[in-house]
C-alpha positions, -999 to +999 in steps of 0.1 A: +253+158+051+273+126+042+269+094+062+308+093+066+303+130+084+277+117+110+290+115+145+271+105+177+240+125+188+232+134+148+199+127+135+190+104+110+155+098+096+143+063+087+112+061+066+094+028+056+083+033+017+053+006+023+035+022+055+051+058+053+061+051+088+087+081+096+112+077+126+140+098+142+172+080+152+202+091+171+236+079+160+254+061+187+284+051+168+295+055+132+328+036+121+357+049+097+350+044+062+360+006+054+360-016+022+327-039+021+328-064-006+296-084-014+291-109-040+284-095-076+292-063-065+324-042-066+341-031-034+332+000-020+339+024+011+310+020+037+304+032+071+285+013+098+261+037+112+246+025+144+214+047+158+186+041+183+156+045+163+125+041+187+136+014+213+159-006+191+193-002+184+199-007+145+230-008+126+226+004+088+260-001+066+256+023+040+281+038+014+302+066+030+298+092+001+261+095+001+234+110+022+207+083+012+204+048+017+179+023+009+175-010+027+145-031+012+115-005+021+137+015+042+150+049+033+179+061+057+189+097+054+206+121+079+188+147+060+151+156+063+147+168+026+160+133+014+131+118+032+106+146+020+117+139-018+110+103-013+073+109+003+067+133-029+080+108-052+054+082-035+025+108-036+032+114-073+033+075-079-002+072-060-017+102-080-008+088-113-022+054-102-053+073-091-059+090-120-056+062-144-083+040-126-114+051-148-093+045-177-085+008-162-120+002-153-130+010-190-105-015-204-114-040-181-151-040-190-140-037-225-116-071-218-145-089-203-169-081-232-142-092-256-135-126-237-174-132-235-176-127-271-144-150-280-150-176-252-180-197-251-175-214-217-170-179-201-199-167-218-221-194-206-204-190-168-216-151-171-251-160-183-255-183-155-236-159-129-263-129-143-295-156-140-283-166-106-279-127-095-313-121-109-330-150-092-314-136-058-327-102-063-363-116-073-362-135-041-348-106-020-381-084-034-405-112-027-391-114+010-394-074+014-430-076-003-439-104+022-427-084+055-447-056+043-479-076+036-475-090+072-468-057+089-501-043+071-519-076+081-508-069+117-515-034+117-553-042+102-557-070+130-545-046+156-565-017+142-597-039+142-592-049+179-591-018+191 
């Protein structure tokens, strides 16, 4: 269904592409197609679709001959199928990104290695960070050993006094 064919009472779907929040709205008013001229864009026929979405009354100005429209992160359509297509598209993008994570980690590790070889200041900084981390680990191990030793001494003292 095209936006120009909507009538009051029809349902539109509104999806936020960032949060994937999908809401239904009920059309409350729709204008007749009229010309809209924006700066740097050609004139086109549009309709003003007013709908109650949640607790809000919102108006979307959409091209009259379309069945899906975009407003920043929002996707508006009177057809559930268009919203489903958007969700499938986002899901495919996410899967593609996730499939490249391991390769990206390998590439990042190689970049750090190359920078370490080529940049003396970076290599020195990395050496100091590694050394500091090693000292912290040693201190943590010493504290744990000290706790264990203290517990053993307490246990021995308690055992002797019984």
